[in-house]
Backbone bond lengths (Angstrom), bond angles and torsions (degrees), N, CA, C in turn:
res aa  C-N    CA-C-N  psi(-1)  N-CA   C-N-CA  omega(-1)  CA-C   N-CA-C  phi
1 M - - - 1.493 - - 1.537 101.66 -
2 P 1.353 117.64 129.41 1.417 122.77 -179.58 1.543 113.23 -62.28
3 G 1.370 115.89 145.73 1.428 121.94 177.85 1.513 108.32 -111.57
4 G 1.362 110.76 -159.58 1.501 115.30 -175.79 1.490 117.59 69.41
5 R 1.431 114.09 179.31 1.445 117.71 -173.58 1.518 111.16 -74.79
6 L 1.316 115.09 157.23 1.441 119.70 177.48 1.502 109.72 -66.62
7 T 1.296 120.23 144.26 1.431 124.78 177.86 1.562 105.68 -91.64
8 Q 1.333 112.87 164.26 1.491 120.25 178.70 1.516 112.26 -58.58
9 Q 1.313 118.64 -38.08 1.407 128.26 178.85 1.597 106.69 -62.98
10 E 1.327 113.77 -48.61 1.486 115.63 178.23 1.545 115.75 -60.17
11 R 1.336 111.37 -33.38 1.450 118.22 179.68 1.593 110.17 -68.35
12 R 1.393 111.64 -41.23 1.450 116.38 173.49 1.569 113.90 -60.38
13 Q 1.283 115.18 -32.80 1.490 118.77 -176.72 1.576 103.61 -73.53
14 I 1.299 118.91 -40.00 1.519 123.35 179.39 1.503 106.36 -59.48
15 A 1.358 116.85 -47.99 1.491 118.89 -177.83 1.554 113.87 -63.99
16 A 1.373 114.10 -33.87 1.434 121.08 175.93 1.520 108.60 -69.34
17 G 1.266 120.81 -38.19 1.431 125.04 -177.85 1.505 110.49 -71.32
18 L 1.283 117.15 -37.88 1.560 122.75 174.30 1.528 108.05 -64.39
19 A 1.260 119.13 -39.81 1.461 124.36 -172.86 1.568 104.80 -70.46
20 D 1.345 116.08 -33.45 1.491 116.50 179.54 1.558 113.69 -86.82
21 G 1.319 114.00 5.86 1.452 121.62 179.64 1.452 117.70 72.96
22 L 1.375 115.94 23.44 1.457 117.60 -178.12 1.568 113.72 -79.32
23 P 1.325 116.33 143.56 1.479 116.64 179.52 1.580 111.07 -69.28
24 Y 1.246 117.58 159.46 1.485 125.71 -175.28 1.584 109.56 -54.66
25 A 1.369 113.34 -38.71 1.523 121.06 -173.99 1.532 107.98 -64.23
26 E 1.357 114.32 -42.54 1.545 121.35 -178.36 1.502 109.98 -68.66
27 I 1.398 117.63 -40.02 1.421 118.99 -178.52 1.584 107.22 -65.41
28 A 1.414 111.56 -44.74 1.456 114.99 -179.83 1.469 115.53 -57.21
29 R 1.409 114.17 -38.75 1.459 123.21 -178.54 1.556 108.53 -62.21
30 R 1.338 113.51 -44.18 1.481 117.06 -178.79 1.518 109.52 -68.85
31 L 1.281 123.76 -26.82 1.437 122.06 179.72 1.550 111.80 -93.99
32 D 1.327 111.78 -4.22 1.568 117.53 -178.27 1.538 107.11 61.35
33 R 1.318 118.00 45.59 1.415 123.02 -177.34 1.576 106.85 -131.16
34 P 1.346 120.37 155.26 1.456 122.71 174.82 1.458 110.85 -57.84
35 T 1.345 114.70 149.01 1.524 115.14 175.29 1.464 112.94 -67.02
36 S 1.286 118.14 -27.04 1.562 121.23 177.77 1.437 108.47 -64.46
37 T 1.306 121.13 -38.61 1.418 123.02 -176.49 1.622 109.79 -61.14
38 V 1.344 112.78 -46.95 1.360 116.17 178.03 1.530 117.84 -68.78
39 T 1.360 113.89 -36.31 1.413 120.89 178.45 1.595 107.83 -64.20
40 R 1.334 117.23 -47.09 1.473 121.87 -179.46 1.521 112.96 -63.40
41 E 1.418 113.80 -40.98 1.485 117.83 178.77 1.570 109.12 -55.64
42 V 1.344 114.63 -53.25 1.479 121.99 -174.01 1.456 111.75 -61.91
43 M 1.428 118.71 -47.22 1.354 122.00 -178.04 1.647 118.94 -68.49
44 R 1.338 108.29 -26.82 1.491 114.57 174.20 1.478 112.57 -80.70
45 N 1.341 121.21 -4.89 1.387 122.24 -174.35 1.533 109.91 -136.29
46 G 1.216 118.63 54.84 1.412 125.62 168.06 1.521 118.85 97.04
47 G 1.438 113.55 -11.63 1.442 113.22 177.68 1.459 113.89 89.36
48 P 1.261 123.02 164.47 1.513 124.26 -170.61 1.532 113.60 -57.86
49 T 1.333 117.89 -31.11 1.471 117.20 -177.65 1.523 116.13 -85.54
50 A 1.376 113.53 -20.72 1.437 118.21 -172.45 1.684 110.51 -114.87
51 Y 1.241 112.46 3.41 1.478 113.70 -178.45 1.525 114.94 -64.81
52 R 1.352 118.31 128.28 1.424 122.46 177.76 1.528 106.67 -129.58
53 A 1.346 116.06 116.67 1.490 123.14 -174.12 1.532 111.05 -49.86
54 D 1.405 122.93 -56.13 1.327 126.44 -175.66 1.565 113.13 -58.05
55 L 1.294 113.16 -42.90 1.592 120.16 -179.21 1.469 104.04 -67.59
56 A 1.335 123.60 -43.03 1.374 121.94 -176.63 1.477 112.95 -65.60
57 H 1.371 114.21 -39.15 1.554 117.39 179.56 1.482 106.89 -64.76
58 H 1.366 122.21 -46.74 1.433 124.19 -179.40 1.586 114.15 -56.79
59 A 1.353 108.60 -45.37 1.484 118.85 179.14 1.523 111.83 -59.18
60 T 1.340 118.70 -41.21 1.473 123.87 177.27 1.521 109.16 -66.67
61 Q 1.329 117.52 -44.10 1.533 118.85 177.43 1.543 110.44 -58.32
62 R 1.322 116.18 -39.07 1.540 118.25 -177.09 1.544 106.27 -72.34
63 R 1.339 120.13 -39.57 1.425 116.24 -178.35 1.595 109.24 -66.71
64 T 1.320 116.96 -39.81 1.468 118.63 179.09 1.539 111.27 -64.46
65 Q 1.333 118.68 -35.57 1.360 120.38 177.03 1.502 113.94 -66.40
66 R 1.267 115.37 -42.34 1.528 122.13 178.54 1.485 107.48 -63.85
67 R 1.364 121.43 -37.89 1.486 120.09 -174.72 1.639 108.19 -72.16
68 R 1.349 114.08 -28.42 1.431 116.85 -176.97 1.516 108.67 -74.98
69 Q 1.482 115.34 -24.36 1.457 115.96 -176.03 1.483 110.23 -81.49
70 V 1.350 117.81 -21.28 1.420 126.31 -177.96 1.583 107.41 -61.29
71 A 1.251 117.03 137.03 1.473 121.84 174.79 1.462 108.81 -59.69
72 P 1.322 123.19 140.37 1.528 123.48 -178.55 1.576 102.17 -68.22
73 Q 1.338 109.54 149.78 1.511 117.86 176.43 1.533 108.03 -85.34
74 P 1.281 118.83 155.88 1.462 121.75 178.36 1.600 107.36 -67.83
75 P 1.266 114.19 152.97 1.414 124.73 -174.02 1.570 112.57 -46.25
76 Q 1.328 113.63 -45.19 1.412 120.82 -175.47 1.552 115.68 -63.51
77 A 1.302 115.57 -25.79 1.451 123.19 177.54 1.536 114.32 -60.89
78 S 1.382 116.28 -34.26 1.426 121.76 179.47 1.492 117.07 -91.65
79 R 1.317 114.17 5.08 1.497 121.13 -174.71 1.522 105.63 -70.17
80 Q 1.283 119.19 143.75 1.402 124.97 174.94 1.475 112.08 -125.04
81 P 1.265 118.68 143.93 1.533 124.72 179.62 1.507 110.29 -68.88
82 Y 1.191 120.04 156.63 1.489 123.41 175.22 1.520 114.41 67.59
83 G 1.321 115.39 17.41 1.580 119.69 -172.83 1.469 115.00 61.25
84 R 1.345 119.31 30.91 1.523 121.64 178.98 1.535 108.20 -71.37
85 D 1.347 111.67 154.17 1.361 118.70 175.93 1.579 108.22 -83.19
86 A 1.299 117.48 122.27 1.488 117.99 -172.11 1.566 110.82 -67.90
87 E 1.247 122.75 -31.86 1.412 126.75 -176.76 1.567 106.79 -72.48
88 A 1.411 115.95 -42.81 1.359 120.08 -178.60 1.504 109.42 -63.08
89 V 1.397 119.64 -41.00 1.414 122.24 -177.72 1.563 106.98 -64.85
90 R 1.270 115.99 -42.41 1.517 115.01 176.27 1.514 118.64 -61.76
91 D 1.335 112.50 -35.88 1.569 118.92 175.70 1.480 108.33 -68.94
92 F 1.288 116.55 -42.62 1.534 116.15 176.59 1.406 113.02 -62.10
93 Q 1.366 120.02 -45.88 1.502 120.56 177.06 1.454 114.25 -54.90
94 E 1.357 116.01 -38.31 1.385 123.40 179.08 1.556 112.39 -66.17
95 T 1.224 112.40 -38.46 1.479 120.14 179.78 1.516 108.38 -66.41
96 L 1.419 114.03 -48.71 1.512 120.69 -176.29 1.578 108.24 -61.18
97 T 1.318 112.35 -38.12 1.543 117.46 -179.38 1.701 105.00 -64.16
98 T 1.223 115.26 -41.02 1.541 117.20 179.72 1.458 108.76 -61.55
99 V 1.370 120.03 -47.11 1.506 124.00 179.59 1.508 107.18 -59.52
100 F 1.297 120.79 -47.57 1.517 119.21 176.27 1.579 111.23 -57.30
101 M 1.276 117.32 -37.10 1.456 119.10 -173.63 1.538 105.49 -74.36
102 T 1.358 119.64 -42.11 1.506 115.56 -179.71 1.492 111.05 -69.98
103 S 1.347 118.62 -12.58 1.540 116.41 174.84 1.457 109.60 -86.81
104 G 1.319 121.08 -3.65 1.488 124.65 171.29 1.566 115.51 124.42
105 L 1.387 119.04 -5.07 1.393 119.60 -172.60 1.588 107.94 -80.21
106 P 1.371 120.22 142.09 1.420 123.26 177.15 1.643 108.10 -65.47
107 K 1.173 117.95 156.25 1.482 124.72 -169.28 1.553 110.13 -53.25
108 M 1.313 120.14 -56.50 1.433 125.85 -178.21 1.558 111.09 -57.23
109 M 1.298 117.24 -46.55 1.511 122.04 175.05 1.567 113.60 -56.79
110 A 1.419 110.19 -43.48 1.456 114.76 178.33 1.559 112.31 -68.67
111 R 1.321 118.14 -35.76 1.418 118.95 178.90 1.671 111.72 -65.78
112 V 1.258 109.96 -39.77 1.580 113.75 -178.71 1.518 106.59 -71.01
113 L 1.327 123.28 -34.64 1.443 122.70 -176.13 1.563 107.54 -73.77
114 A 1.370 117.01 -42.70 1.441 119.84 177.85 1.562 111.94 -64.56
115 C 1.363 114.91 -36.02 1.562 113.50 173.46 1.432 114.15 -64.71
116 L 1.373 120.42 -40.22 1.412 122.89 178.29 1.571 110.66 -62.56
117 Y 1.220 117.43 -41.77 1.493 124.92 -175.19 1.463 111.00 -69.66
118 T 1.319 118.71 -25.98 1.508 119.94 -174.75 1.531 106.39 -101.72
119 T 1.322 123.50 14.78 1.512 120.82 165.53 1.345 110.94 -103.74
120 D 1.412 117.68 145.51 1.486 122.52 -174.81 1.456 109.02 -66.48
121 S 1.331 122.95 -36.07 1.479 124.50 -177.48 1.539 108.98 -71.31
122 G 1.337 116.58 -25.79 1.589 116.76 -174.91 1.529 114.07 73.74
123 S 1.393 119.14 9.91 1.437 125.53 -175.38 1.498 110.09 -144.63
124 L 1.304 116.21 142.82 1.527 117.13 175.39 1.640 101.81 -152.36
125 T 1.296 113.01 154.98 1.472 122.55 173.69 1.428 107.92 -80.38
126 A 1.350 119.31 169.90 1.445 127.39 178.04 1.585 107.28 -62.24
127 A 1.330 114.30 -48.35 1.392 121.67 177.38 1.562 112.83 -53.83
128 E 1.282 117.02 -46.16 1.452 122.50 -176.11 1.558 107.88 -66.78
129 L 1.358 115.47 -43.55 1.427 118.21 178.07 1.512 112.96 -62.55
130 A 1.288 116.82 -45.50 1.420 119.77 178.81 1.511 111.43 -57.34
131 R 1.474 112.88 -44.34 1.461 113.45 -178.57 1.534 115.31 -66.99
132 R 1.331 114.60 -38.12 1.476 119.23 178.19 1.535 114.22 -67.01
133 L 1.293 115.03 -35.47 1.487 118.26 -174.81 1.531 109.98 -98.86
134 Q 1.343 116.61 -5.25 1.528 123.03 -178.03 1.479 111.16 48.47
135 V 1.312 112.63 58.70 1.449 122.22 175.58 1.537 111.02 -135.96
136 S 1.281 122.10 169.41 1.504 124.95 -173.47 1.545 106.54 -76.82
137 P 1.332 109.98 154.93 1.569 116.27 177.28 1.567 106.79 -60.18
138 A 1.308 116.59 -38.57 1.472 118.64 -178.10 1.569 110.04 -57.89
139 S 1.288 118.12 -42.73 1.487 122.19 177.41 1.541 111.30 -62.58
140 I 1.318 117.65 -35.37 1.495 121.56 173.14 1.453 109.61 -67.04
141 S 1.246 117.48 -47.10 1.555 120.56 -177.47 1.542 111.48 -59.96
142 K 1.323 117.22 -39.16 1.513 121.01 -179.95 1.488 108.54 -69.89
143 A 1.448 114.16 -42.16 1.462 113.55 -175.40 1.606 108.82 -69.60
144 I 1.269 120.25 -37.91 1.408 120.46 179.97 1.558 110.43 -65.77
145 A 1.244 122.11 -40.94 1.361 124.96 -177.95 1.608 107.05 -61.53
146 F 1.341 116.41 -44.02 1.432 120.86 177.64 1.507 111.66 -60.40
147 L 1.326 117.23 -52.12 1.476 125.73 179.81 1.428 110.99 -58.32
148 G 1.365 118.27 -45.01 1.486 120.57 178.40 1.518 115.88 -61.54
149 G 1.404 113.24 -35.86 1.422 117.11 178.19 1.567 111.06 -68.11
150 L 1.187 115.53 -21.31 1.602 121.31 173.57 1.511 115.41 -88.95
151 D 1.350 111.21 -2.27 1.523 117.42 -175.88 1.559 109.59 63.82
152 L 1.377 118.20 30.68 1.526 112.89 176.11 1.531 109.41 -102.47
153 V 1.341 120.95 -6.94 1.467 122.70 172.82 1.519 106.22 -137.60
154 R 1.303 117.60 148.50 1.444 122.82 171.00 1.465 111.56 -124.85
155 R 1.331 114.24 156.06 1.451 120.99 -178.78 1.512 111.04 -100.79
156 E 1.356 114.98 141.76 1.466 123.37 167.47 1.494 110.36 -132.28
157 S 1.335 114.35 149.99 1.502 119.34 -171.47 1.585 102.86 -134.84
158 D 1.321 114.18 134.56 1.516 121.83 170.03 1.461 113.85 -94.12
159 G 1.339 115.10 8.96 1.507 118.33 178.87 1.506 105.99 102.66
160 R 1.292 122.83 -26.56 1.465 124.08 -176.44 1.519 109.59 -109.33
161 R 1.288 118.51 -45.59 1.434 120.90 178.46 1.483 116.09 -144.84
162 E 1.255 118.93 162.18 1.465 126.24 -179.16 1.401 113.05 -89.73
163 R 1.309 119.61 137.48 1.421 125.44 166.74 1.461 112.48 -111.43
164 Y 1.346 117.21 146.82 1.563 118.89 -179.22 1.542 106.43 -109.25
165 V 1.247 115.83 125.75 1.486 120.67 -168.00 1.558 110.92 -118.01
166 V 1.289 115.44 146.66 1.426 122.60 162.46 1.501 107.72 -122.03
167 D 1.409 117.49 138.74 1.402 121.85 178.58 1.527 113.97 -153.76
168 D 1.221 117.53 175.62 1.459 120.67 -177.45 1.564 115.46 -48.30
169 D 1.305 113.54 -45.40 1.512 118.99 -176.76 1.559 116.18 -64.94
170 L 1.269 114.22 -22.24 1.463 116.70 -178.96 1.497 117.24 -63.62
171 W 1.329 119.78 -36.23 1.419 125.09 174.82 1.469 109.04 -62.70
172 F 1.356 119.44 -38.28 1.426 124.30 -178.10 1.541 105.74 -64.97
173 Q 1.426 119.75 -49.68 1.376 125.89 -179.74 1.527 111.27 -57.90
174 S 1.362 117.68 -42.21 1.352 123.13 -178.02 1.589 113.51 -63.26
175 M 1.441 112.36 -37.90 1.434 117.85 177.96 1.471 112.27 -70.48
176 I 1.415 116.31 -40.65 1.420 117.53 175.45 1.632 112.71 -62.63
177 R 1.294 111.61 -35.81 1.538 113.42 176.81 1.555 112.60 -63.38
178 S 1.281 118.00 -41.38 1.446 128.88 172.23 1.489 111.71 -53.34
179 A 1.349 114.58 -43.67 1.442 116.29 -174.99 1.523 107.04 -77.48
180 R 1.261 118.63 -30.94 1.464 122.44 175.46 1.557 114.20 -63.66
181 D 1.361 112.44 -40.73 1.446 119.25 -179.80 1.511 106.93 -70.51
182 N 1.359 119.74 -38.24 1.463 121.27 175.33 1.498 112.15 -60.50
183 A 1.359 114.54 -38.42 1.501 119.82 -178.14 1.513 112.82 -65.75
184 Q 1.412 111.50 -34.68 1.488 117.58 178.44 1.565 109.90 -69.05
185 F 1.309 116.35 -40.87 1.520 118.30 173.98 1.565 113.40 -64.20
186 V 1.349 117.96 -38.72 1.424 121.59 172.57 1.475 112.44 -52.35
187 E 1.307 111.50 -52.80 1.537 116.04 -177.39 1.434 112.59 -59.17
188 T 1.361 116.69 -46.48 1.381 124.66 -177.99 1.582 111.84 -65.45
189 A 1.272 114.89 -36.78 1.432 119.29 179.65 1.464 112.74 -67.38
190 R 1.311 116.27 -40.35 1.426 118.46 177.40 1.526 116.89 -73.28
191 Q 1.391 111.49 -20.11 1.527 111.49 165.28 1.495 113.22 -68.76
192 G 1.334 112.03 -35.38 1.478 117.74 178.53 1.559 112.94 -66.49
193 V 1.349 112.45 -28.37 1.503 115.61 179.20 1.511 110.70 -65.67
194 G 1.410 112.46 -40.91 1.473 122.08 -178.28 1.598 106.55 -66.26
195 V 1.362 120.93 -37.76 1.391 122.75 -179.44 1.522 112.28 -71.46
196 L 1.300 112.35 -46.96 1.538 118.46 -173.14 1.512 112.01 -83.59
197 G 1.377 117.81 -18.73 1.383 121.90 -174.92 1.584 115.63 91.85
198 P 1.308 116.76 124.79 1.461 119.84 -178.19 1.518 115.97 -59.75
199 D 1.318 116.03 -22.21 1.473 116.58 -172.90 1.460 112.59 -99.17
200 T 1.444 114.60 9.34 1.532 115.97 179.13 1.475 104.80 -102.44
201 P 1.350 116.52 163.98 1.496 125.39 -175.96 1.594 111.34 -59.08
202 A 1.392 112.98 -41.73 1.456 119.63 -179.30 1.463 108.61 -71.72
203 G 1.307 121.30 -44.36 1.522 120.21 177.38 1.563 110.97 -61.77
204 A 1.345 117.78 -39.99 1.504 124.33 -177.35 1.493 106.91 -64.94
205 R 1.386 117.10 -34.74 1.434 117.13 -177.41 1.528 112.29 -71.60
206 L 1.298 114.80 -39.30 1.457 121.59 -176.21 1.540 107.52 -72.44
207 E 1.318 119.04 -36.84 1.461 120.31 179.79 1.551 110.92 -69.49
208 S 1.376 112.89 -31.40 1.485 114.15 177.87 1.419 110.91 -71.96
209 A 1.367 117.43 -42.53 1.525 118.79 175.41 1.436 114.11 -60.76
210 A 1.421 117.61 -36.57 1.372 122.07 176.83 1.566 114.90 -64.25
211 R 1.318 113.27 -41.86 1.514 116.51 177.16 1.448 112.16 -62.42
212 F 1.314 115.17 -45.73 1.473 120.52 -178.23 1.562 111.84 -58.41
213 L 1.377 111.15 -54.09 1.518 112.02 -175.84 1.494 111.24 -68.20
214 D 1.293 117.39 -28.73 1.499 119.55 176.82 1.512 111.02 -62.80
215 F 1.314 115.60 -45.64 1.484 121.38 177.27 1.528 110.52 -60.89
216 V 1.417 114.98 -52.09 1.438 115.85 -174.52 1.556 110.99 -68.16
217 S 1.236 123.16 -33.64 1.373 126.87 -179.29 1.590 111.62 -64.37
218 E 1.327 112.34 -45.71 1.462 117.17 174.55 1.487 114.74 -58.95
219 A 1.396 116.54 -43.19 1.364 123.70 179.49 1.592 111.03 -68.16
220 L 1.334 115.45 -38.82 1.452 121.70 178.91 1.540 109.77 -64.60
221 T 1.294 117.09 -45.06 1.520 121.01 -178.88 1.487 106.45 -60.90
222 R 1.375 118.85 -48.38 1.381 120.20 -175.45 1.552 113.69 -65.88
223 A 1.281 116.24 -37.70 1.501 118.32 178.06 1.467 110.93 -69.35
224 A 1.428 116.04 -35.46 1.446 116.86 -178.16 1.476 108.77 -67.08
225 E 1.406 121.85 -49.62 1.395 124.80 176.61 1.527 113.63 -53.59
226 Q 1.304 115.87 -42.40 1.516 119.57 -179.95 1.493 108.49 -65.18
227 A 1.329 118.85 -45.94 1.407 121.33 -176.19 1.471 112.90 -67.70
228 R 1.306 118.31 -33.23 1.470 123.28 177.02 1.496 109.01 -62.49
229 E 1.404 117.35 -43.77 1.406 124.39 -173.43 1.560 109.12 -67.59
230 V 1.347 114.66 -50.28 1.393 122.29 -175.93 1.644 113.59 -68.39
231 L 1.371 109.23 -46.98 1.530 110.60 -174.31 1.537 116.98 -88.76
232 Y 1.220 113.98 -24.35 1.539 117.15 -171.99 1.519 117.31 -114.22
233 T 1.401 112.33 -1.18 1.528 116.46 174.72 1.536 109.28 -85.80
234 R 1.361 114.77 111.57 1.524 117.85 -179.78 1.552 107.65 -72.74
235 P 1.408 110.21 141.79 1.458 114.47 174.50 1.493 113.70 -63.25
236 A 1.268 115.11 149.15 1.488 118.96 179.96 1.475 110.21 -66.21
237 T 1.353 117.16 145.98 1.469 119.80 -178.83 1.640 100.94 -119.36
238 P 1.383 112.84 166.36 1.419 112.87 -179.71 1.564 117.93 -55.15
239 S 1.313 112.45 -28.13 1.470 120.37 -178.08 1.516 111.57 -76.27
240 D 1.388 118.91 -17.96 1.340 125.39 179.14 1.590 114.97 -85.23
241 T 1.353 115.32 -20.07 1.495 120.58 -179.90 1.510 109.84 -116.97
242 T 1.247 114.69 160.66 1.469 124.14 178.01 1.524 107.37 -102.17
243 A 1.288 116.86 117.07 1.460 119.36 179.52 1.474 110.79 -61.77
244 T 1.394 115.28 140.10 1.449 122.25 175.72 1.534 108.55 -93.39
245 P 1.310 122.97 117.50 1.453 116.81 178.11 1.427 114.79 -62.88
246 P 1.277 121.00 148.73 1.496 122.91 -179.00 1.536 109.39 -68.13
247 P 1.241 115.80 153.84 1.520 118.16 -175.21 1.650 108.80 -69.89
248 N 1.358 112.22 147.38 1.394 121.56 179.91 1.501 112.94 -82.24
249 H 1.354 121.53 108.04 1.464 120.32 -179.01 1.558 112.91 -92.14
250 E 1.332 114.01 6.60 1.488 116.57 -178.13 1.581 111.36 -74.01
């Protein structure tokens, strides 16, 4: 499978594939490239409806030129714990960002979330995020407010500064939030059934959607609770329990 940067011709093939309505996986297969490469390329350059091959190529050239003009960082800045490959970590973080973007997150929010998930601590301050992503503190603040509203990030404070955290429980909270949002739609849809009439096409459509989401939300909540209990409940340790002395038979 070829490596290296995409050529201008490959970008034109991507644009042609998008125009033909091909999925990313099929475009990648025709280019003999990983699907993640094509997905990242499209999402970084306007998305599937606004992607333009020549503009994307020139934008990549400009980014490359800017990176070359930046003074090299000292060797310790690129060191990774556990002997990780720094370039591989950066590539994975970019791929994870793309996955979050394709799931619906705006680019900056996706970058912040990917940055948090690829730190061993799972938490960073606003200043640390701004430094790692090379963006303004205002951009970080806006992204955190958005992610916090979706229960994808939570805040912790040590009394002096806030840290933004991702942990196991956040996916559970996000699933429960999704189920609550569905429940709100179900309630509203059934109000619409009463207004439009259950025997009308519009009323029947709303009732069908309500029944579907009602069923899915109940199953989602039950599965999330079971997964949380099974996957994230730590086994008891001797320090967690009080030993019961054996009975005295004397």
